[in-house]
C-alpha positions as CSV (number, residue, x, y, z in Angstrom):
1,X,0.1,0.0,-0.1
2,X,1.2,3.4,-0.9
3,X,3.4,4.4,2.1
4,X,1.8,8.0,4.4
5,X,5.1,9.7,5.5
6,X,6.0,9.0,8.9
7,X,5.9,12.2,11.6
8,X,9.7,12.4,13.8
9,X,8.6,15.6,15.4
10,X,9.6,19.2,15.3
11,X,12.9,20.8,14.4
12,X,14.1,23.7,16.5
13,X,12.6,26.1,14.6
14,X,9.5,24.7,14.9
15,X,9.4,23.0,11.4
16,X,7.5,19.1,11.1
17,X,10.4,16.7,10.0
18,X,8.9,13.7,8.5
19,X,10.4,10.8,6.4
20,X,10.9,11.1,2.7
21,X,9.3,9.5,0.4
22,X,11.6,8.5,-2.7
23,X,10.1,9.2,-6.0
24,X,8.7,12.1,-8.4
25,X,5.8,14.4,-7.8
26,X,4.8,16.7,-10.3
27,X,4.1,20.5,-10.6
28,X,0.4,22.0,-11.1
29,X,-0.1,23.6,-14.6
30,X,0.3,20.7,-16.8
31,X,0.2,17.9,-14.1
32,X,3.1,14.9,-15.2
33,X,1.8,12.5,-18.4
34,X,2.7,9.9,-15.5
35,X,0.2,10.9,-12.8
36,X,-3.0,11.2,-15.7
37,X,-2.7,7.5,-16.7
38,X,-5.5,4.3,-16.3
39,X,-3.2,2.8,-14.0
40,X,-2.1,5.7,-11.4
41,X,-5.5,7.0,-11.5
42,X,-6.5,3.3,-10.8
43,X,-4.2,3.7,-7.9
44,X,-5.3,6.1,-6.8
45,X,-9.1,5.5,-6.4
46,X,-8.4,2.1,-4.8
47,X,-5.8,3.9,-2.1
48,X,-8.6,6.8,-1.3
49,X,-11.1,3.9,-0.7
50,X,-8.3,1.3,1.6
51,X,-7.7,4.8,3.7
52,X,-11.5,5.5,4.0
53,X,-12.2,1.6,4.9
54,X,-9.1,2.3,7.0
55,X,-10.7,5.0,9.5
56,X,-14.3,3.6,9.4
57,X,-14.2,3.6,12.8
58,X,-11.7,6.1,14.3
59,X,-14.2,8.7,16.2
60,X,-11.7,12.0,16.1
61,X,-14.3,13.7,18.9
62,X,-12.2,16.0,20.4
63,X,-9.6,16.2,17.9
64,X,-8.9,19.8,16.5
65,X,-7.9,20.1,12.9
66,X,-5.6,22.5,11.5
67,X,-8.9,23.8,9.0
68,X,-11.3,21.8,11.7
69,X,-12.6,23.2,15.5
70,X,-12.9,20.2,17.6
71,X,-16.5,18.3,16.7
72,X,-17.7,15.0,17.2
73,X,-18.0,13.9,13.5
74,X,-21.6,13.9,12.3
75,X,-23.2,10.5,10.6
76,X,-21.3,9.7,7.5
77,X,-18.0,11.6,7.7
78,X,-15.1,10.5,8.6
79,X,-11.2,12.3,8.3
80,X,-10.8,12.1,5.5
81,X,-7.2,13.3,3.2
82,X,-9.1,16.6,1.7
83,X,-6.9,17.8,-0.9
84,X,-6.3,14.3,-2.3
85,X,-4.9,15.5,-6.1
86,X,-1.8,15.3,-8.4
87,X,0.4,18.0,-6.7
88,X,-0.1,15.8,-3.2
89,X,1.3,12.4,-4.4
90,X,4.3,10.7,-5.2
91,X,4.6,7.9,-8.2
92,X,7.4,5.5,-9.3
93,X,7.5,3.6,-12.5
94,X,3.7,5.0,-13.2
95,X,2.7,3.8,-9.7
96,X,1.2,5.5,-6.9
97,X,4.0,5.3,-3.9
98,X,2.6,8.4,-1.4
99,X,0.1,10.8,-0.3
100,X,1.3,14.1,1.2
101,X,0.4,17.5,2.9
102,X,-2.3,15.9,5.0
103,X,-2.5,19.7,6.8
104,X,-6.2,19.9,4.9
105,X,-7.8,16.3,6.7
106,X,-10.3,17.0,9.3
107,X,-14.1,15.9,9.6
108,X,-16.0,15.3,5.4
109,X,-18.2,12.6,4.0
110,X,-16.2,10.7,1.8
111,X,-17.8,11.5,-1.5
112,X,-16.4,14.9,-1.3
113,X,-12.8,13.2,-0.7
114,X,-13.4,11.5,-4.3
115,X,-15.5,14.8,-5.6
116,X,-11.8,17.1,-4.6
117,X,-9.9,14.1,-6.1
118,X,-11.9,14.1,-9.3
119,X,-11.5,18.1,-9.3
120,X,-7.9,18.4,-9.3
121,X,-7.4,14.9,-12.0
122,X,-9.8,15.8,-14.7
123,X,-12.6,18.1,-14.6
124,X,-10.7,21.3,-13.4
125,X,-8.3,21.2,-16.9
126,X,-11.0,22.3,-19.2
127,X,-7.9,23.5,-21.3
128,X,-7.9,19.2,-22.0
129,X,-10.9,17.3,-24.2
130,X,-14.7,16.7,-21.8
131,X,-14.0,13.3,-23.3
132,X,-10.9,12.6,-21.8
133,X,-11.5,14.1,-18.8
134,X,-14.8,12.3,-18.2
135,X,-12.5,9.3,-18.8
136,X,-10.9,9.9,-15.9
137,X,-13.3,10.7,-13.3
138,X,-15.1,7.2,-14.4
139,X,-11.7,5.4,-13.9
140,X,-10.9,7.2,-10.6
141,X,-14.8,6.0,-9.1
142,X,-14.3,3.0,-10.7
143,X,-10.9,2.2,-8.6
144,X,-13.0,3.1,-5.5
145,X,-16.4,1.4,-6.3
146,X,-18.6,4.1,-6.5
147,X,-21.1,5.6,-8.9
148,X,-19.5,8.7,-10.9
149,X,-23.0,10.1,-11.2
150,X,-23.2,10.6,-7.2
151,X,-19.8,12.1,-7.4
152,X,-20.5,14.4,-10.3
153,X,-23.1,15.9,-8.5
154,X,-20.8,16.3,-5.6
155,X,-18.3,18.6,-7.0
156,X,-20.5,21.4,-6.7
157,X,-20.7,21.2,-2.8
158,X,-16.8,20.5,-2.3
159,X,-15.8,23.3,-4.7
160,X,-17.7,25.5,-2.2
161,X,-17.0,23.8,0.6
162,X,-12.8,24.4,-0.2
163,X,-13.5,28.3,-0.9
164,X,-15.4,28.5,2.7
165,X,-13.1,26.9,4.4
166,X,-9.9,29.1,3.1
167,X,-11.8,32.2,3.3
168,X,-12.5,31.7,7.0
169,X,-8.7,29.9,7.5
170,X,-7.6,33.4,6.0
171,X,-10.1,35.3,8.4
172,X,-8.7,33.9,11.3
173,X,-5.3,34.8,10.4
174,X,-3.8,31.4,8.5
175,X,-0.5,33.1,6.6
176,X,-0.7,29.9,4.2
177,X,-4.7,30.4,3.9
178,X,-4.2,34.5,3.7
179,X,-1.8,34.1,0.5
180,X,-4.3,31.2,-1.5
181,X,-6.9,33.9,-1.2
182,X,-4.1,36.6,-2.1
183,X,-3.1,35.3,-5.6
184,X,-6.4,34.5,-5.5
185,X,-5.9,30.3,-6.0
186,X,-10.0,30.5,-4.8
187,X,-11.6,33.3,-7.1
188,X,-9.7,30.9,-10.3
189,X,-11.4,27.9,-8.3
190,X,-14.7,29.2,-8.7
191,X,-14.3,30.2,-11.9
192,X,-13.7,26.6,-12.7
193,X,-16.7,26.1,-10.9
194,X,-18.9,28.1,-12.7
195,X,-17.5,26.5,-16.6
196,X,-17.7,23.0,-15.0
197,X,-22.0,24.1,-14.8
198,X,-21.8,24.5,-18.5
199,X,-20.5,21.1,-18.8
200,X,-22.1,19.4,-16.5
201,X,-24.8,18.5,-18.6
202,X,-22.2,16.6,-20.9
203,X,-20.4,14.9,-18.4
204,X,-23.5,13.2,-17.0
205,X,-24.1,11.9,-20.8
206,X,-20.4,11.0,-21.4
207,X,-20.3,9.0,-17.8
208,X,-24.2,7.5,-18.2
209,X,-23.4,6.6,-22.3
210,X,-21.1,3.9,-20.1
211,X,-23.1,2.6,-17.8
212,X,-25.9,1.3,-20.6
């Protein structure tokens, strides 16, 4: 199973020290081709399903997270990663070997975790043909074992949750989130979401036709 970096502690400058996972990473815009293959997407979907199953009985009641105040998990929630995308994964020989960047982890519904992965790997990449992106969504969801149409219908909620969470954290003084707001990252997500609304019917048609 792909690795999650072990945490060794905090150094004298207050920085978290974690295990190094050897492999390849991809910068954003555009993603490296190895991160967009059916094999790699299958690994991502399968890993996300195994992770959700592993934490299904973990009760995080009373725990605080970077982006979530301490509260009981709501019905149907797990401690999700909340930021699965090509930029937070390590690959080697075209396979998933590591999952990074857990600072956004916290209570969420599993379908929204999958929806964010679909958004990052496929839906928001609007310079690419929609049939290519729909295929990626289908591959990811098949590996996870979830209805792709259910995931598609959760995308708008997930992107709004992202924007609301980042803006709230920025207003509360989180410097990293302030930076995201300042450089317009949330504005870009919301602009892409507006274009996705125009594509939603075609995504639905493409994903539905595969089921017939």
